[in-house]
MARROMI-312305 format. One record per residue (C-alpha): residue in three letters; x, y, z. Coordinates in steps of 0.02 Angstrom, whole numbers, always signed. Example, Ala and Ser with C-alpha at 12.3 -4.5 7.8 and 13.67 -1.06 7.14 Angstrom:
REM residues 2
  rest       x       y       z
   ALA    +615    -225    +390
   SER    +684     -53    +357
REM end
This chain:
REM residues 475
  rest       x       y       z
   MET   -1687   -1352    +917
   ALA   -1638   -1247   +1069
   ILE   -1457   -1242   +1127
   ASP   -1417   -1279   +1309
   TYR   -1313   -1134   +1375
   GLN   -1302   -1203   +1550
   GLN   -1168   -1326   +1501
   LYS    -983   -1290   +1498
   ILE    -986   -1319   +1309
   PRO   -1154   -1258   +1238
   ASN   -1221   -1386   +1116
   ASN   -1372   -1466   +1038
   VAL   -1293   -1637   +1013
   ASP   -1333   -1705   +1187
   LEU   -1150   -1698   +1234
   GLY   -1189   -1739   +1416
   THR   -1234   -1919   +1371
   ASP   -1061   -1953   +1298
   ARG    -941   -1928   +1442
   ARG    -786   -1980   +1345
   LEU    -820   -1853   +1207
   GLN    -869   -1718   +1333
   ARG    -706   -1742   +1429
   ALA    -604   -1736   +1267
   LEU    -684   -1572   +1213
   GLU    -667   -1498   +1388
   HIS    -483   -1542   +1379
   TRP    -469   -1450   +1211
   GLN    -570   -1299   +1268
   PRO    -435   -1213   +1375
   ARG    -310   -1235   +1233
   PHE    -431   -1150   +1116
   LEU    -454   -1006   +1239
   GLU    -266    -989   +1257
   TRP    -251    -981   +1067
   TRP    -391    -851   +1062
   ARG    -305    -739   +1190
   ASP    -136    -756   +1104
   LEU    -188    -743    +921
   GLY    -365    -675    +923
   PRO    -409    -488    +908
   GLU    -265    -396    +991
   GLY    -304    -260   +1117
   PHE    -490    -290   +1138
   MET    -508    -441   +1251
   ALA    -579    -332   +1392
   SER    -699    -237   +1278
   ASP    -887    -266   +1282
   VAL    -941    -307   +1104
   TYR   -1120    -309   +1039
   LEU   -1121    -487    +971
   ARG   -1254    -607    +915
   THR   -1252    -782    +987
   ALA   -1343    -932    +918
   THR   -1484    -990   +1031
   SER   -1563   -1118    +916
   VAL   -1531   -1192    +744
   ASP   -1703   -1169    +669
   ALA   -1739   -1033    +542
   LYS   -1834    -920    +663
   GLY   -1754    -819    +800
   TRP   -1594    -919    +808
   ALA   -1488    -777    +877
   GLU   -1490    -654   +1020
   PHE   -1387    -494   +1034
   GLY   -1299    -420   +1183
   HIS   -1134    -347   +1244
   VAL   -1008    -480   +1292
   LYS    -819    -491   +1313
   MET    -751    -598   +1173
   PRO    -660    -725   +1284
   ASP    -830    -754   +1368
   TYR    -920    -786   +1205
   ARG   -1015    -950   +1215
   TRP    -932   -1053   +1080
   GLY   -1005   -1224   +1061
   VAL   -1063   -1368    +951
   PHE   -1220   -1341    +847
   LEU   -1286   -1452    +708
   ALA   -1439   -1422    +600
   ASP   -1586   -1533    +643
   ARG   -1575   -1710    +579
   GLU   -1681   -1750    +428
   PRO   -1769   -1917    +457
   ASP   -1731   -2051    +328
   ARG   -1608   -1939    +236
   THR   -1525   -2025     +88
   ILE   -1363   -1989      -5
   GLY   -1401   -1866    -144
   PHE   -1267   -1902    -274
   GLY   -1133   -2019    -339
   ASP   -1120   -2207    -335
   TYR   -1214   -2218    -169
   TYR   -1359   -2111    -231
   GLY   -1522   -2153    -142
   LYS   -1442   -2257      -4
   PRO   -1462   -2206    +181
   ALA   -1346   -2066    +236
   TRP   -1207   -2121    +353
   GLN   -1218   -2075    +536
   GLU   -1045   -2147    +569
   VAL    -889   -2135    +461
   PRO    -879   -2279    +335
   GLY    -711   -2363    +365
   GLU    -657   -2355    +183
   PHE    -687   -2167    +178
   ARG    -607   -2124    +344
   ALA    -449   -2040    +274
   PRO    -531   -1933    +138
   LEU    -669   -1874    +256
   ARG    -541   -1827    +388
   ASN    -441   -1730    +259
   LEU    -595   -1634    +202
   ILE    -639   -1588    +381
   VAL    -461   -1539    +427
   THR    -441   -1429    +273
   GLN    -605   -1340    +309
   GLY    -563   -1326    +494
   ASP    -392   -1252    +458
   THR    -466   -1102    +368
   GLU    -568   -1046    +519
   PRO    -431   -1001    +644
   ALA    -321    -944    +500
   SER    -434    -798    +458
   VAL    -442    -745    +641
   GLU    -251    -743    +644
   GLN    -243    -646    +482
   GLN    -360    -512    +550
   ARG    -297    -500    +729
   LEU    -226    -323    +716
   LEU    -366    -244    +614
   GLY    -461    -181    +765
   GLN    -324     -55    +798
   THR    -364     +38    +636
   CYS    -554     +19    +629
   PRO    -648    +148    +524
   SER    -793    +149    +650
   LEU    -864     +57    +800
   TYR    -995     -17    +683
   ASP    -856     -94    +578
   LEU    -759    -148    +732
   ARG    -911    -242    +794
   ASN    -933    -327    +625
   LEU    -750    -381    +624
   PHE    -769    -459    +795
   GLN    -932    -545    +747
   VAL    -842    -624    +600
   ASN    -698    -674    +714
   VAL    -801    -759    +849
   GLU    -902    -853    +718
   GLU    -744    -915    +634
   GLY    -696    -976    +808
   ARG    -860   -1068    +821
   HIS    -836   -1144    +649
   LEU    -671   -1211    +713
   TRP    -767   -1290    +857
   ALA    -885   -1369    +730
   MET    -744   -1458    +640
   VAL    -655   -1505    +801
   TYR    -815   -1586    +865
   LEU    -823   -1696    +710
   LEU    -640   -1745    +728
   HIS    -660   -1790    +911
   ALA    -828   -1876    +891
   HIS    -791   -1983    +739
   PHE    -604   -2004    +710
   GLY    -532   -2067    +875
   ARG    -350   -2034    +913
   ASP    -314   -1972    +736
   GLY    -453   -1845    +756
   ARG    -389   -1785    +924
   GLU    -214   -1761    +853
   GLU    -282   -1666    +703
   ALA    -382   -1554    +820
   GLU    -222   -1511    +914
   GLU    -134   -1470    +750
   LEU    -270   -1346    +705
   LEU    -205   -1237    +848
   HIS     -21   -1268    +809
   ARG     -21   -1209    +628
   HIS     -25   -1020    +612
   SER     -61    -903    +467
   GLY     +99    -846    +383
   ASP    +212    -953    +495
   PRO    +364    -996    +387
   ASP    +386   -1164    +475
   ASN    +206   -1216    +506
   PRO     +89   -1116    +394
   ARG     -96   -1141    +362
   ILE    -139   -1272    +230
   LEU    -210   -1158     +94
   GLY    -106   -1015     +23
   THR    -239    -878     +31
   PHE    -249    -903    +219
   ASN     -67    -856    +239
   GLU     -90    -686    +153
   PRO     -76    -540    +275
   ILE    -235    -440    +302
   ASP    -170    -281    +379
   ASP    -289    -152    +306
   TRP    -477    -139    +298
   LEU    -489    -139    +108
   SER    -407    -311    +111
   PHE    -526    -364    +250
   PHE    -679    -315    +149
   MET    -606    -404      -3
   PHE    -572    -558    +102
   THR    -747    -563    +174
   TYR    -823    -536      +1
   PHE    -716    -656    -100
   THR    -634    -779     +19
   ASP    -782    -803    +135
   ARG    -886    -830     -21
   ASP    -769    -972     -67
   GLY    -806   -1036    +109
   LYS    -991   -1026     +70
   PHE    -972   -1137     -83
   GLN    -858   -1261      +5
   LEU    -986   -1272    +146
   LYS   -1129   -1292     +23
   SER   -1034   -1436     -60
   LEU    -999   -1519    +108
   ALA   -1180   -1490    +163
   GLU   -1227   -1616     +28
   SER   -1113   -1749    +102
   GLY   -1176   -1925    +130
   PHE   -1091   -1916    +301
   ASP   -1239   -1840    +390
   PRO   -1151   -1759    +541
   LEU   -1038   -1662    +421
   ALA   -1186   -1610    +313
   ARG   -1286   -1548    +464
   THR   -1136   -1456    +536
   CYS   -1106   -1362    +373
   GLN   -1291   -1322    +351
   PHE   -1288   -1225    +514
   MET   -1120   -1143    +477
   LEU   -1196   -1072    +318
   THR   -1320    -970    +419
   GLU   -1174    -880    +502
   GLU   -1069    -865    +344
   ALA   -1200    -751    +264
   HIS   -1155    -608    +382
   HIS    -971    -620    +335
   MET   -1011    -591    +151
   PHE   -1131    -451    +198
   VAL    -986    -365    +286
   GLY    -879    -379    +130
   GLU   -1009    -326      +3
   THR   -1073    -177    +102
   GLY    -898    -127    +156
   ILE    -837    -115     -24
   GLY   -1001     -32     -72
   ARG    -976    +101     +61
   ILE    -797    +134      +1
   ILE    -863    +158    -176
   LYS   -1003    +271    -113
   ARG    -879    +383     -23
   THR    -766    +390    -177
   ASN    -917    +431    -286
   GLN    -957    +576    -170
   MET    -780    +642    -179
   MET    -771    +623    -369
   ALA    -933    +723    -383
   ASP    -870    +857    -264
   LEU    -702    +874    -352
   LYS    -775    +844    -526
   THR    -636    +721    -568
   ASP    -595    +536    -561
   ASP    -407    +568    -566
   PRO    -325    +445    -444
   GLU    -192    +566    -382
   THR    -319    +703    -347
   LEU    -430    +580    -254
   ARG    -285    +515    -152
   LYS    -243    +690     -98
   ALA    -424    +701     -39
   GLY    -402    +542     +64
   VAL    -514    +418     -27
   ILE    -483    +255    -120
   ASP    -483    +282    -308
   LEU    -576    +154    -412
   PRO    -425     +92    -515
   LEU    -340     +48    -350
   LEU    -497     -42    -292
   GLN    -499    -138    -457
   ARG    -321    -197    -427
   TYR    -372    -264    -256
   VAL    -519    -354    -337
   ASN    -398    -432    -462
   PHE    -282    -489    -323
   TRP    -410    -565    -205
   PHE    -522    -644    -337
   SER    -375    -727    -425
   SER    -308    -786    -259
   CYS    -475    -870    -225
   MET    -478    -959    -393
   ASP    -344   -1079    -331
   LEU    -443   -1122    -174
   PHE    -559   -1231    -278
   GLY    -416   -1342    -338
   SER    -373   -1398    -514
   GLU    -505   -1387    -650
   SER    -485   -1573    -682
   SER    -464   -1673    -523
   SER    -467   -1859    -489
   ASN    -487   -1819    -303
   ALA    -644   -1717    -338
   ALA    -710   -1860    -445
   THR    -679   -1984    -304
   TYR    -761   -1871    -173
   PHE    -915   -1857    -284
   ALA    -922   -2041    -331
   ASN    -910   -2093    -149
   GLY   -1044   -1971     -89
   LEU    -923   -1869     +18
   LYS    -932   -1696     -64
   GLY   -1064   -1644    -189
   ARG   -1110   -1495    -294
   PRO   -1192   -1344    -210
   ASP   -1383   -1359    -213
   GLU   -1372   -1533    -287
   LYS   -1559   -1568    -275
   LEU   -1616   -1399    -339
   LYS   -1498   -1366    -484
   PHE   -1458   -1535    -560
   GLU   -1561   -1675    -635
   ASP   -1426   -1808    -656
   HIS   -1357   -1844    -482
   VAL   -1245   -1989    -534
   VAL   -1160   -1916    -690
   ALA   -1073   -2081    -725
   ASP   -1054   -2051    -912
   ALA   -1076   -1862    -930
   VAL    -938   -1754   -1003
   TYR    -884   -1576    -969
   GLU    -805   -1452   -1088
   LEU    -653   -1373   -1008
   GLU    -549   -1227   -1072
   VAL    -364   -1269   -1069
   PRO    -212   -1175   -1135
   ASN    -155   -1212   -1311
   GLY     +16   -1138   -1340
   VAL     +12    -956   -1392
   GLU    -149    -977   -1489
   GLY    -265    -958   -1341
   PRO    -376   -1083   -1255
   THR    -446   -1241   -1331
   ILE    -588   -1352   -1272
   GLN    -550   -1519   -1194
   GLU    -685   -1645   -1147
   ILE    -662   -1727    -978
   PRO    -775   -1838    -871
   MET    -902   -1730    -779
   ARG    -851   -1805    -612
   ASN    -673   -1744    -638
   ALA    -739   -1568    -668
   MET    -825   -1546    -499
   ASN    -700   -1415    -440
   ASP    -732   -1310    -594
   ILE    -921   -1330    -582
   VAL    -914   -1259    -405
   ARG    -791   -1124    -461
   ARG    -912   -1069    -599
   ALA   -1056   -1057    -477
   TYR    -943    -953    -362
   ILE    -898    -834    -505
   ASP   -1082    -807    -545
   ASP   -1116    -769    -362
   CYS    -971    -646    -354
   ARG   -1045    -548    -499
   ILE   -1201    -504    -399
   GLY   -1108    -383    -285
   LEU   -1012    -308    -430
   THR   -1177    -271    -517
   ARG   -1234    -171    -364
   TRP   -1068     -79    -349
   ASN   -1068     -34    -534
   ARG   -1248     +25    -524
   SER   -1199    +147    -387
   ILE   -1052    +213    -490
   LYS   -1162    +237    -643
   LYS   -1297    +321    -538
   ALA   -1165    +443    -474
   GLY   -1129    +488    -655
   PHE    -962    +403    -688
   ASP    -918    +288    -831
   VAL    -814    +164    -731
   GLU    -849     -21    -710
   ILE    -774    -140    -582
   THR    -746    -310    -665
   LEU    -691    -484    -615
   PRO    -531    -543    -696
   SER    -529    -702    -798
   PRO    -522    -863    -695
   HIS    -362    -899    -793
   PHE    -274    -743    -727
   ARG    -131    -767    -602
   ARG    -160    -951    -572
   SER     -40   -1067    -482
   VAL    -152   -1223    -479
   GLY    -224   -1321    -625
   PRO    -192   -1313    -814
   TRP    -176   -1123    -810
   ALA     -41   -1125    -676
   GLY    +107   -1020    -733
   VAL     +18    -968    -894
   HIS     +31    -780    -911
   THR    -129    -689    -957
   ASP    -196    -513    -937
   PRO    -351    -489    -826
   ALA    -462    -518    -979
   GLY    -384    -691   -1000
   ASN    -281    -652   -1156
   ARG    -112    -738   -1165
   VAL     +37    -622   -1140
   SER    +223    -651   -1125
   ALA    +310    -661    -957
   GLU    +395    -496   -1000
   THR    +230    -410   -1038
   PHE    +153    -478    -878
   ALA    +300    -412    -775
   ALA    +291    -243    -861
   LYS    +104    -221    -836
   ALA     +81    -306    -668
   SER     +80    -136    -581
   THR     -76     -87    -679
   TRP    -163    -252    -640
   LEU    -116    -290    -459
   PRO     -87    -185    -303
   THR     +85    -106    -297
   GLU    +187     -69    -143
   ALA    +137    +113    -164
   ASP     -47     +63    -171
   ARG     -32     -38     -12
   ALA     +65    +100     +75
   TYR     -69    +227     +28
   VAL    -209    +116     +90
   LYS    -114     +87    +252
   SER     -92    +274    +272
   LEU    -282    +291    +281
   MET    -296    +163    +419
   VAL    -321    +273    +572
   ALA    -441    +212    +705
   VAL    -607    +302    +729
   THR    -690    +247    +890
   GLU    -817    +383    +929
   PRO    -994    +313    +910
   GLY   -1070    +363    +743
   LYS    -909    +436    +671
   MET    -831    +363    +513
   ALA    -658    +369    +436
   GLY    -651    +488    +288
   TRP    -622    +350    +159
   ILE    -785    +256    +190
   ALA    -969    +307    +193
   PRO   -1083    +265    +341
   PRO   -1191    +109    +325
   ASP   -1372    +129    +275
   ARG   -1429     +55    +440
   GLY   -1360     -16    +601
   ILE   -1354    -194    +667
   ASN   -1512    -275    +738
   SER   -1615    -114    +720
   GLN   -1489     -14    +821
   ALA   -1437    +159    +764
   VAL   -1276    +182    +667
   ASN   -1209    +284    +815
   TYR   -1245    +146    +941
   ASP   -1101     +99   +1057
   TYR   -1067     -67    +969
   VAL    -901     -88   +1059
   ARG    -867     -21   +1233
   ILE    -679      -5   +1238
   HIS    -597     -25   +1407
REM end
């Protein structure tokens, strides 16, 4: 379905036929733009950026590329095409017609799901607002801004649902999405990971690999929703989310490639020697993996959750790829084996109702997906001739939510004392010295085709352009 770009708010939801909704969104639009100018990418509002813009929501040719100033980017409201006669795919309402309007009894939980998802979108823009000033290349700068404008559009997607389906409550929640700010001590973002500072590009690549991948699985779960407008909104958002994870996976891969080159040249993997040469040693990179992956574990919620059970039972939030990967879509009597702490003896198995385990089922699928990139990274290290492997820490490591909250383990998941954890934390997680070193590398490179010394060039450019294309014209 083509998107009408002649309207003040580009959309494919026939916004012009609903004057009340159109006026409400036009009232919100200048506040969004004010937020973007104040808390969006700092120092580049006048730059021409080579961005892709959605032109349709079908699988073919849905985006066009061109230079545009970010405040002029055509944000809007785009839903995947409606599936005729769609039915609810799971839970107690399995097989019944999908809802086109919010069922009254599910109004509050649906609003909470939409607000929580919506809150993550502007949060990441705020977290990343200063990164442009230390970009390793114009190619990377362009990718950062593409991620940023798409997070802005994902905010629009959730705000549309709030305005269209939740009345005054929805309008108030939409306003709050611009009033909370990442890291604000008085009014922070809802989820802890989205208050972490992202002030270096290694953290940005980790965020886009791990945290945006969490976003993928949350969107895939919501794309199964029996509330059809939410499902269709998330289906389209997933097409944009793929680029964000590409940025993370290839960014970390390019860091590893550059480090491999330096290790081969210097014939050593000694971290101090590599730091003197201006690259990111692999043990340091492993500590960043440990930090960001463990931070994302809590985003899924507790392993056993009555809220998750209720969302599933009521058809509000399903499992990713519900139709493709599961045979029993009701799971009324199924059980799930969950690892829980058992004193100092290690984990034990506890059986819980499958519906209560939905958070952990999604978490496990996420972990499997995370491993794919690590397999590629490790293949490149091995090919370069080094016996080093980047690994994911245990999902029990450094948890603050669920049965493993406050339980001290090493990255392999083995129980350790609080004293041992404190003594060894500097070998498992980034230290202040690590972060200071990474920050010392963050010097902007803005000549087309040139790269910072700590990262290798990409294998190819964006949209068949050369790597040395002028992806951002800085004014």
